[in-house]
N, CA, C and O atoms as CSV, one atom per row, in Angstrom:
chain,resi,resn,atom,element,x,y,z
A,1,MET,N,N,97.202,-177.774,43.912
A,1,MET,CA,C,97.495,-177.861,45.102
A,1,MET,C,C,97.828,-175.998,44.745
A,1,MET,O,O,97.773,-175.384,43.680
A,2,ILE,N,N,98.078,-175.659,45.772
A,2,ILE,CA,C,98.627,-174.552,46.645
A,2,ILE,C,C,99.642,-174.819,48.054
A,2,ILE,O,O,99.422,-175.582,48.995
A,3,ASP,N,N,100.776,-173.939,47.838
A,3,ASP,CA,C,101.565,-173.961,48.863
A,3,ASP,C,C,100.796,-172.766,50.226
A,3,ASP,O,O,99.976,-171.870,50.028
A,4,LEU,N,N,101.357,-173.142,51.400
A,4,LEU,CA,C,100.500,-172.097,52.220
A,4,LEU,C,C,100.814,-170.635,52.391
A,4,LEU,O,O,100.769,-169.924,53.395
A,5,THR,N,N,101.215,-170.319,50.875
A,5,THR,CA,C,101.593,-168.977,50.800
A,5,THR,C,C,99.742,-168.379,49.494
A,5,THR,O,O,99.155,-167.321,49.268
A,6,GLY,N,N,99.597,-169.698,49.099
A,6,GLY,CA,C,98.537,-169.324,47.998
A,6,GLY,C,C,99.334,-169.317,46.711
A,6,GLY,O,O,98.717,-169.017,45.689
A,7,MET,N,N,100.653,-169.614,46.620
A,7,MET,CA,C,101.317,-170.652,45.258
A,7,MET,C,C,101.278,-171.443,44.537
A,7,MET,O,O,101.906,-172.488,44.708
A,8,THR,N,N,100.569,-171.230,43.540
A,8,THR,CA,C,100.970,-173.028,42.691
A,8,THR,C,C,101.811,-174.053,43.528
A,8,THR,O,O,102.666,-173.735,44.354
A,9,ILE,N,N,101.476,-175.207,43.224
A,9,ILE,CA,C,102.379,-175.651,43.988
A,9,ILE,C,C,102.938,-176.782,41.975
A,9,ILE,O,O,102.204,-177.606,41.429
A,10,PRO,N,N,104.156,-176.391,41.529
A,10,PRO,CA,C,104.259,-177.007,40.537
A,10,PRO,C,C,103.945,-179.034,40.057
A,10,PRO,O,O,103.769,-179.532,41.169
A,11,LYS,N,N,103.888,-179.613,39.529
A,11,LYS,CA,C,103.676,-180.253,39.547
A,11,LYS,C,C,104.320,-181.454,39.596
A,11,LYS,O,O,103.844,-182.589,39.589
A,12,HIS,N,N,105.512,-181.066,39.651
A,12,HIS,CA,C,106.906,-182.323,40.339
A,12,HIS,C,C,106.788,-182.163,41.083
A,12,HIS,O,O,105.779,-182.809,41.362
A,13,LEU,N,N,107.072,-181.699,41.856
A,13,LEU,CA,C,106.854,-181.314,43.720
A,13,LEU,C,C,105.828,-181.721,44.152
A,13,LEU,O,O,106.148,-182.343,45.165
A,14,GLU,N,N,103.868,-181.810,43.925
A,14,GLU,CA,C,103.596,-183.005,44.682
A,14,GLU,C,C,103.840,-183.486,45.286
A,14,GLU,O,O,103.946,-183.182,46.474
A,15,ALA,N,N,104.084,-184.620,44.720
A,15,ALA,CA,C,104.318,-186.361,45.810
A,15,ALA,C,C,105.338,-185.400,46.502
A,15,ALA,O,O,104.698,-185.177,47.529
A,16,LEU,N,N,106.746,-184.521,46.666
A,16,LEU,CA,C,107.612,-184.321,47.500
A,16,LEU,C,C,106.761,-184.135,48.065
A,16,LEU,O,O,106.377,-185.128,48.683
A,17,TRP,N,N,105.843,-182.747,48.273
A,17,TRP,CA,C,105.236,-181.968,49.157
A,17,TRP,C,C,104.358,-182.947,49.753
A,17,TRP,O,O,104.182,-182.856,50.968
A,18,ASN,N,N,103.777,-183.865,49.116
A,18,ASN,CA,C,102.829,-184.508,49.965
A,18,ASN,C,C,103.443,-185.798,50.844
A,18,ASN,O,O,102.718,-186.773,51.039
A,19,ARG,N,N,104.430,-185.770,51.219
A,19,ARG,CA,C,105.117,-185.951,51.973
A,19,ARG,C,C,105.727,-185.434,53.412
A,19,ARG,O,O,106.558,-186.136,53.989
A,20,ARG,N,N,105.328,-184.295,53.922
A,20,ARG,CA,C,104.903,-183.561,54.780
A,20,ARG,C,C,104.974,-184.038,55.905
A,20,ARG,O,O,105.724,-183.820,56.856
A,21,PHE,N,N,103.912,-184.892,55.698
A,21,PHE,CA,C,103.202,-185.563,56.828
A,21,PHE,C,C,103.656,-186.505,57.790
A,21,PHE,O,O,103.320,-186.738,58.951
A,22,GLU,N,N,105.005,-187.276,56.568
A,22,GLU,CA,C,106.048,-187.968,57.108
A,22,GLU,C,C,107.098,-187.111,58.265
A,22,GLU,O,O,107.807,-187.609,59.140
A,23,VAL,N,N,106.932,-185.872,57.964
A,23,VAL,CA,C,108.246,-184.724,58.658
A,23,VAL,C,C,106.734,-184.804,59.957
A,23,VAL,O,O,106.900,-185.480,60.972
A,24,GLU,N,N,105.855,-184.317,59.811
A,24,GLU,CA,C,105.274,-183.681,60.657
A,24,GLU,C,C,105.436,-185.136,61.742
A,24,GLU,O,O,106.177,-184.952,62.708
A,25,ASP,N,N,105.140,-185.773,61.685
A,25,ASP,CA,C,104.463,-187.349,62.169
A,25,ASP,C,C,105.617,-188.007,62.944
A,25,ASP,O,O,105.555,-189.112,63.482
A,26,THR,N,N,106.786,-187.097,62.927
A,26,THR,CA,C,108.321,-187.547,63.545
A,26,THR,C,C,108.252,-186.276,64.269
A,26,THR,O,O,108.455,-186.273,65.483
A,27,LEU,N,N,107.975,-185.155,63.613
A,27,LEU,CA,C,107.864,-184.009,65.146
A,27,LEU,C,C,107.309,-184.445,66.517
A,27,LEU,O,O,107.714,-184.508,67.678
A,28,ARG,N,N,105.926,-184.776,65.663
A,28,ARG,CA,C,105.068,-185.088,66.862
A,28,ARG,C,C,105.664,-186.041,68.148
A,28,ARG,O,O,105.578,-185.907,69.369
A,29,TYR,N,N,106.337,-187.111,67.245
A,29,TYR,CA,C,107.538,-188.030,67.931
A,29,TYR,C,C,108.424,-187.514,68.645
A,29,TYR,O,O,108.915,-188.310,69.445
A,30,VAL,N,N,108.762,-186.656,68.671
A,30,VAL,CA,C,110.296,-186.001,68.721
A,30,VAL,C,C,109.279,-185.189,70.606
A,30,VAL,O,O,109.138,-185.643,71.742
A,31,GLN,N,N,108.919,-184.086,70.017
A,31,GLN,CA,C,107.574,-183.333,71.465
A,31,GLN,C,C,106.885,-184.512,72.411
A,31,GLN,O,O,106.926,-184.455,73.640
A,32,VAL,N,N,106.337,-185.438,71.777
A,32,VAL,CA,C,106.373,-187.476,73.167
A,32,VAL,C,C,107.943,-186.889,73.539
A,32,VAL,O,O,107.556,-185.815,74.000
A,33,LEU,N,N,108.329,-186.871,73.573
A,33,LEU,CA,C,109.068,-188.176,74.018
A,33,LEU,C,C,109.715,-186.354,74.536
A,33,LEU,O,O,110.720,-186.656,75.179
A,34,ARG,N,N,109.662,-185.371,74.552
A,34,ARG,CA,C,110.322,-184.472,75.004
A,34,ARG,C,C,109.617,-184.302,76.258
A,34,ARG,O,O,110.377,-184.165,77.217
A,35,LYS,N,N,108.507,-184.276,76.495
A,35,LYS,CA,C,107.716,-184.163,77.276
A,35,LYS,C,C,107.684,-185.150,78.211
A,35,LYS,O,O,107.481,-184.843,79.385
A,36,SER,N,N,107.916,-186.741,77.762
A,36,SER,CA,C,108.089,-187.601,78.146
A,36,SER,C,C,109.623,-187.698,78.861
A,36,SER,O,O,109.880,-188.662,79.581
A,37,ILE,N,N,110.348,-186.927,78.682
A,37,ILE,CA,C,111.564,-186.709,79.782
A,37,ILE,C,C,111.426,-185.882,80.623
A,37,ILE,O,O,111.881,-186.143,81.737
A,38,ALA,N,N,110.715,-184.515,80.386
A,38,ALA,CA,C,110.587,-183.736,81.692
A,38,ALA,C,C,110.118,-183.758,81.882
A,38,ALA,O,O,109.891,-182.591,82.200
A,39,SER,N,N,108.359,-184.956,82.377
A,39,SER,CA,C,108.331,-185.307,83.396
A,39,SER,C,C,108.326,-186.995,83.934
A,39,SER,O,O,107.565,-187.528,84.742
A,40,SER,N,N,108.829,-187.255,83.594
A,40,SER,CA,C,109.165,-189.060,84.282
A,40,SER,C,C,110.703,-188.679,84.439
A,40,SER,O,O,110.995,-188.951,85.604
A,41,TRP,N,N,112.106,-188.034,83.598
A,41,TRP,CA,C,113.158,-188.284,84.479
A,41,TRP,C,C,113.426,-187.448,85.771
A,41,TRP,O,O,113.789,-187.643,86.931
A,42,LYS,N,N,113.107,-186.559,85.073
A,42,LYS,CA,C,113.473,-185.758,86.735
A,42,LYS,C,C,113.196,-185.653,87.971
A,42,LYS,O,O,113.636,-184.671,88.569
A,43,ASP,N,N,112.297,-186.756,88.763
A,43,ASP,CA,C,113.099,-187.195,90.239
A,43,ASP,C,C,113.229,-188.724,89.941
A,43,ASP,O,O,112.261,-189.291,90.449
A,44,ASP,N,N,113.957,-189.496,89.387
A,44,ASP,CA,C,114.007,-190.955,89.051
A,44,ASP,C,C,115.359,-191.106,88.861
A,44,ASP,O,O,115.967,-190.845,87.824
A,45,PRO,N,N,115.716,-191.440,89.661
A,45,PRO,CA,C,117.062,-192.062,90.013
A,45,PRO,C,C,117.604,-193.353,89.175
A,45,PRO,O,O,118.170,-194.292,89.734
A,46,LEU,N,N,117.427,-193.309,88.132
A,46,LEU,CA,C,117.350,-194.337,87.192
A,46,LEU,C,C,118.197,-193.476,85.545
A,46,LEU,O,O,118.417,-193.878,84.403
A,47,TYR,N,N,118.370,-192.540,86.076
A,47,TYR,CA,C,118.414,-191.397,84.450
A,47,TYR,C,C,118.922,-190.073,85.463
A,47,TYR,O,O,118.922,-188.883,85.148
A,48,LEU,N,N,119.353,-190.683,86.780
A,48,LEU,CA,C,120.651,-189.759,87.184
A,48,LEU,C,C,122.089,-189.320,86.516
A,48,LEU,O,O,122.476,-188.152,86.528
A,49,PRO,N,N,122.593,-190.056,86.117
A,49,PRO,CA,C,123.882,-190.223,85.643
A,49,PRO,C,C,123.183,-189.197,84.296
A,49,PRO,O,O,123.629,-188.079,84.553
A,50,THR,N,N,122.496,-189.104,83.284
A,50,THR,CA,C,122.407,-188.519,82.546
A,50,THR,C,C,122.075,-186.961,82.791
A,50,THR,O,O,121.302,-186.638,83.694
A,51,SER,N,N,122.618,-186.114,82.049
A,51,SER,CA,C,121.999,-184.649,82.376
A,51,SER,C,C,121.017,-184.486,81.577
A,51,SER,O,O,121.137,-184.303,80.366
A,52,LEU,N,N,119.495,-184.565,82.474
A,52,LEU,CA,C,117.964,-183.965,81.268
A,52,LEU,C,C,117.825,-182.691,80.850
A,52,LEU,O,O,116.841,-182.254,80.253
A,53,VAL,N,N,119.171,-181.848,81.271
A,53,VAL,CA,C,119.126,-180.114,80.106
A,53,VAL,C,C,119.514,-180.639,79.011
A,53,VAL,O,O,119.048,-180.074,78.021
A,54,ASN,N,N,120.673,-182.128,78.661
A,54,ASN,CA,C,121.277,-181.554,77.718
A,54,ASN,C,C,120.834,-182.503,76.753
A,54,ASN,O,O,121.025,-182.374,75.544
A,55,VAL,N,N,120.060,-183.748,77.453
A,55,VAL,CA,C,118.790,-184.338,76.368
A,55,VAL,C,C,118.109,-183.749,75.958
A,55,VAL,O,O,117.871,-183.868,74.756
A,56,ALA,N,N,117.545,-182.954,76.617
A,56,ALA,CA,C,115.828,-181.730,76.361
A,56,ALA,C,C,116.701,-180.940,74.961
A,56,ALA,O,O,116.413,-180.742,73.781
A,57,SER,N,N,117.667,-180.697,75.672
A,57,SER,CA,C,118.514,-179.422,74.453
A,57,SER,C,C,118.562,-180.020,73.121
A,57,SER,O,O,117.942,-179.386,72.268
A,58,LYS,N,N,119.257,-181.288,72.663
A,58,LYS,CA,C,120.196,-182.544,72.026
A,58,LYS,C,C,118.423,-182.379,71.384
A,58,LYS,O,O,118.224,-181.571,70.478
A,59,LEU,N,N,117.198,-183.244,71.973
A,59,LEU,CA,C,115.499,-183.374,71.049
A,59,LEU,C,C,114.877,-181.424,71.162
A,59,LEU,O,O,113.669,-181.320,70.947
A,60,GLU,N,N,115.344,-180.570,71.350
A,60,GLU,CA,C,114.846,-179.522,70.981
A,60,GLU,C,C,115.631,-179.026,69.309
A,60,GLU,O,O,115.204,-178.403,68.337
A,61,SER,N,N,117.470,-179.945,69.777
A,61,SER,CA,C,117.805,-179.182,68.412
A,61,SER,C,C,116.983,-180.121,66.628
A,61,SER,O,O,116.575,-179.839,65.502
A,62,VAL,N,N,117.211,-181.343,67.597
A,62,VAL,CA,C,116.727,-182.464,66.506
A,62,VAL,C,C,114.867,-181.899,66.241
A,62,VAL,O,O,114.286,-182.450,65.307
A,63,TYR,N,N,114.429,-181.320,66.702
A,63,TYR,CA,C,112.838,-180.709,66.507
A,63,TYR,C,C,113.530,-180.170,65.281
A,63,TYR,O,O,113.556,-180.590,64.124
A,64,ARG,N,N,114.150,-178.994,65.928
A,64,ARG,CA,C,114.341,-177.115,64.411
A,64,ARG,C,C,114.726,-178.193,63.879
A,64,ARG,O,O,113.710,-178.601,63.316
A,65,ASP,N,N,115.533,-178.913,63.694
A,65,ASP,CA,C,116.753,-179.474,62.017
A,65,ASP,C,C,114.748,-180.096,61.292
A,65,ASP,O,O,114.297,-179.731,60.207
A,66,LEU,N,N,114.063,-180.946,62.210
A,66,LEU,CA,C,113.197,-181.621,61.412
A,66,LEU,C,C,112.365,-180.536,61.244
A,66,LEU,O,O,111.547,-181.380,60.876
A,67,LEU,N,N,111.765,-179.484,61.151
A,67,LEU,CA,C,111.045,-178.179,60.837
A,67,LEU,C,C,111.583,-177.941,59.939
A,67,LEU,O,O,111.025,-178.105,58.854
A,68,SER,N,N,112.868,-177.465,60.012
A,68,SER,CA,C,113.453,-177.392,58.312
A,68,SER,C,C,112.602,-178.291,57.496
A,68,SER,O,O,111.562,-177.753,57.117
A,69,CYS,N,N,112.728,-179.184,57.228
A,69,CYS,CA,C,112.446,-180.401,56.303
A,69,CYS,C,C,111.048,-180.332,55.713
A,69,CYS,O,O,110.878,-180.680,54.545
A,70,VAL,N,N,109.611,-179.716,56.778
A,70,VAL,CA,C,108.225,-179.352,56.035
A,70,VAL,C,C,108.238,-178.172,54.891
A,70,VAL,O,O,108.534,-176.982,54.999
A,71,PRO,N,N,107.944,-178.700,54.108
A,71,PRO,CA,C,107.515,-178.132,52.527
A,71,PRO,C,C,106.169,-176.838,53.593
A,71,PRO,O,O,105.464,-177.074,54.574
A,72,TYR,N,N,106.415,-175.202,52.534
A,72,TYR,CA,C,105.703,-174.290,53.361
A,72,TYR,C,C,105.257,-173.826,52.364
A,72,TYR,O,O,104.065,-173.939,52.080
A,73,ALA,N,N,106.274,-173.093,51.485
A,73,ALA,CA,C,106.469,-171.589,50.411
A,73,ALA,C,C,107.572,-172.578,48.919
A,73,ALA,O,O,108.731,-172.992,48.926
A,74,VAL,N,N,106.362,-172.614,47.733
A,74,VAL,CA,C,107.161,-172.779,46.824
A,74,VAL,C,C,108.406,-171.544,47.050
A,74,VAL,O,O,108.295,-170.513,47.713
A,75,CYS,N,N,109.770,-172.091,46.159
A,75,CYS,CA,C,110.756,-170.861,46.111
A,75,CYS,C,C,110.246,-170.297,45.211
A,75,CYS,O,O,109.600,-170.700,44.244
A,76,PRO,N,N,110.751,-168.685,45.768
A,76,PRO,CA,C,110.575,-167.545,44.845
A,76,PRO,C,C,111.626,-166.934,44.246
A,76,PRO,O,O,111.568,-165.775,43.835
A,77,THR,N,N,112.801,-167.786,44.147
A,77,THR,CA,C,113.490,-167.959,43.804
A,77,THR,C,C,113.874,-168.448,42.703
A,77,THR,O,O,114.570,-167.968,41.808
A,78,CYS,N,N,113.148,-169.894,42.878
A,78,CYS,CA,C,113.347,-170.294,41.360
A,78,CYS,C,C,112.189,-170.593,41.374
A,78,CYS,O,O,112.122,-170.772,40.158
A,79,GLN,N,N,110.882,-170.874,41.822
A,79,GLN,CA,C,109.812,-170.774,41.369
A,79,GLN,C,C,109.173,-172.294,41.443
A,79,GLN,O,O,108.273,-172.936,40.900
A,80,GLY,N,N,110.495,-172.528,42.750
A,80,GLY,CA,C,110.203,-174.260,42.406
A,80,GLY,C,C,110.020,-174.591,41.411
A,80,GLY,O,O,108.909,-174.890,40.974
A,81,GLU,N,N,111.733,-174.642,40.405
A,81,GLU,CA,C,112.589,-175.376,39.699
A,81,GLU,C,C,112.922,-176.500,40.183
A,81,GLU,O,O,112.844,-177.650,39.752
A,82,ALA,N,N,113.483,-175.841,41.571
A,82,ALA,CA,C,114.022,-176.260,41.618
A,82,ALA,C,C,115.772,-177.100,41.200
A,82,ALA,O,O,116.267,-178.210,41.398
A,83,THR,N,N,116.237,-175.758,40.525
A,83,THR,CA,C,117.479,-175.976,40.252
A,83,THR,C,C,118.857,-175.997,40.578
A,83,THR,O,O,119.210,-175.511,41.653
A,84,GLN,N,N,119.476,-176.366,39.999
A,84,GLN,CA,C,120.968,-176.707,40.305
A,84,GLN,C,C,121.634,-175.767,40.977
A,84,GLN,O,O,122.483,-176.012,41.835
A,85,ALA,N,N,121.027,-173.852,40.362
A,85,ALA,CA,C,121.838,-173.009,41.103
A,85,ALA,C,C,121.314,-171.914,42.169
A,85,ALA,O,O,121.801,-170.880,42.626
A,86,CYS,N,N,119.509,-172.948,42.449
A,86,CYS,CA,C,119.346,-172.207,43.423
A,86,CYS,C,C,119.566,-172.329,45.338
A,86,CYS,O,O,119.383,-173.131,46.254
A,87,LEU,N,N,120.066,-170.953,45.097
A,87,LEU,CA,C,120.501,-171.467,46.640
A,87,LEU,C,C,119.829,-171.018,47.935
A,87,LEU,O,O,120.166,-171.103,49.116
A,88,MET,N,N,118.460,-170.366,47.135
A,88,MET,CA,C,117.840,-170.361,48.631
A,88,MET,C,C,117.161,-171.718,48.581
A,88,MET,O,O,116.736,-171.699,49.736
A,89,CYS,N,N,116.804,-172.715,48.168
A,89,CYS,CA,C,115.926,-173.604,48.843
A,89,CYS,C,C,116.649,-174.980,48.025
A,89,CYS,O,O,116.040,-176.018,47.765
A,90,LYS,N,N,118.073,-174.703,47.703
A,90,LYS,CA,C,119.196,-175.915,48.113
A,90,LYS,C,C,118.615,-177.329,47.208
A,90,LYS,O,O,118.753,-178.533,47.429
A,91,LYS,N,N,117.853,-176.511,46.014
A,91,LYS,CA,C,117.641,-178.015,45.617
A,91,LYS,C,C,115.697,-178.454,45.533
A,91,LYS,O,O,115.061,-179.149,44.741
A,92,ARG,N,N,115.381,-177.837,46.472
A,92,ARG,CA,C,114.487,-178.845,46.719
A,92,ARG,C,C,112.827,-177.821,46.111
A,92,ARG,O,O,111.709,-178.185,46.477
A,93,GLY,N,N,113.027,-176.684,45.258
A,93,GLY,CA,C,112.499,-176.411,44.955
A,93,GLY,C,C,110.943,-175.253,46.037
A,93,GLY,O,O,110.088,-174.451,45.662
A,94,PHE,N,N,111.292,-175.760,47.230
A,94,PHE,CA,C,110.078,-175.474,48.062
A,94,PHE,C,C,111.094,-174.694,49.376
A,94,PHE,O,O,112.313,-174.865,49.378
A,95,LEU,N,N,110.340,-173.777,50.528
A,95,LEU,CA,C,111.082,-173.561,51.968
A,95,LEU,C,C,110.664,-173.680,52.854
A,95,LEU,O,O,109.496,-173.320,52.704
A,96,SER,N,N,110.870,-174.096,54.221
A,96,SER,CA,C,110.329,-174.339,55.266
A,96,SER,C,C,109.753,-172.779,55.802
A,96,SER,O,O,110.035,-171.756,55.178
A,97,LYS,N,N,108.898,-172.776,57.065
A,97,LYS,CA,C,108.274,-172.131,57.177
A,97,LYS,C,C,109.433,-171.097,57.776
A,97,LYS,O,O,109.444,-170.081,57.081
A,98,THR,N,N,110.181,-171.054,58.597
A,98,THR,CA,C,111.399,-170.562,59.493
A,98,THR,C,C,112.112,-170.103,57.889
A,98,THR,O,O,112.594,-168.980,57.741
A,99,GLN,N,N,112.096,-171.134,56.749
A,99,GLN,CA,C,113.249,-170.059,55.792
A,99,GLN,C,C,112.289,-169.058,54.886
A,99,GLN,O,O,112.606,-168.002,54.338
A,100,TRP,N,N,111.065,-169.705,54.909
A,100,TRP,CA,C,110.516,-167.772,54.701
A,100,TRP,C,C,110.622,-166.752,55.448
A,100,TRP,O,O,111.251,-165.770,55.054
A,101,ASN,N,N,109.961,-166.790,56.810
A,101,ASN,CA,C,109.680,-166.289,57.965
A,101,ASN,C,C,111.770,-165.200,57.216
A,101,ASN,O,O,111.920,-164.116,56.653
A,102,VAL,N,N,112.444,-165.891,57.501
A,102,VAL,CA,C,113.675,-165.363,58.058
A,102,VAL,C,C,114.506,-165.137,56.579
A,102,VAL,O,O,115.376,-164.279,56.731
A,103,CYS,N,N,114.469,-165.605,55.387
A,103,CYS,CA,C,115.156,-166.021,54.229
A,103,CYS,C,C,114.539,-164.783,53.560
A,103,CYS,O,O,115.199,-163.830,53.144
A,104,VAL,N,N,113.314,-164.888,53.506
A,104,VAL,CA,C,112.513,-164.216,51.956
A,104,VAL,C,C,112.576,-162.843,52.565
A,104,VAL,O,O,112.464,-162.669,53.778
A,105,PRO,N,N,112.770,-161.813,51.648
A,105,PRO,CA,C,112.633,-160.305,51.756
A,105,PRO,C,C,111.102,-159.733,51.870
A,105,PRO,O,O,110.375,-159.836,50.882
A,106,ASP,N,N,110.790,-159.350,52.633
A,106,ASP,CA,C,109.624,-158.879,52.745
A,106,ASP,C,C,108.933,-157.869,51.219
A,106,ASP,O,O,107.766,-157.509,51.064
A,107,GLU,N,N,109.920,-157.669,50.441
A,107,GLU,CA,C,108.984,-156.493,49.707
A,107,GLU,C,C,108.738,-158.453,48.665
A,107,GLU,O,O,107.845,-158.612,47.833
A,108,MET,N,N,109.387,-159.180,48.914
A,108,MET,CA,C,109.110,-160.447,47.981
A,108,MET,C,C,108.319,-161.510,47.980
A,108,MET,O,O,108.052,-162.477,47.266
A,109,LYS,N,N,107.900,-160.842,49.427
A,109,LYS,CA,C,106.676,-161.878,50.374
A,109,LYS,C,C,105.225,-161.599,49.413
A,109,LYS,O,O,104.439,-162.406,48.917
A,110,GLU,N,N,105.270,-159.348,49.385
A,110,GLU,CA,C,104.451,-158.385,48.773
A,110,GLU,C,C,103.963,-159.260,47.532
A,110,GLU,O,O,102.797,-159.640,47.429
A,111,ILE,N,N,105.180,-159.608,46.391
A,111,ILE,CA,C,104.644,-159.668,45.298
A,111,ILE,C,C,103.637,-160.572,45.695
A,111,ILE,O,O,102.452,-160.353,45.946
A,112,ARG,N,N,104.660,-162.233,45.724
A,112,ARG,CA,C,103.702,-163.345,46.163
A,112,ARG,C,C,102.023,-162.907,46.728
A,112,ARG,O,O,101.051,-163.572,46.371
A,113,LYS,N,N,101.942,-162.073,47.361
A,113,LYS,CA,C,100.746,-161.716,47.757
A,113,LYS,C,C,99.682,-161.469,46.939
A,113,LYS,O,O,98.655,-162.130,46.786
A,114,ALA,N,N,100.150,-160.115,46.262
A,114,ALA,CA,C,99.819,-159.586,44.813
A,114,ALA,C,C,99.362,-160.358,43.593
A,114,ALA,O,O,98.731,-159.946,42.620
A,115,MET,N,N,99.870,-161.697,43.887
A,115,MET,CA,C,99.942,-162.772,42.640
A,115,MET,C,C,98.804,-163.507,42.874
A,115,MET,O,O,98.207,-164.076,41.959
A,116,GLN,N,N,98.377,-163.550,44.270
A,116,GLN,CA,C,97.246,-163.932,44.705
A,116,GLN,C,C,95.287,-164.234,43.796
A,116,GLN,O,O,94.341,-164.623,44.481
């Protein structure tokens, strides 16, 4: 198996990596809920006591939090060893796409590309 950057996923992470679809399914449920609320609650008097903006904001926060659980790249710091000391991946051995984009320096991404 390879991650979404082309790096080989260590065998001991494959089972955890394969569970990414659990999170992706949950993300789809949250998206459906967000769309449902946006379209049906807007003019419905039943939901007047609730702030549509507040609920939508909370669901957006839930979505972002769950998105951080989806494996994207083997951790470039510990190379997927998920060590207790790895602060980059927080002992998971992988990063989400957001973590990869925000936390990994471009130089490290270039090294990863060159390794392929």
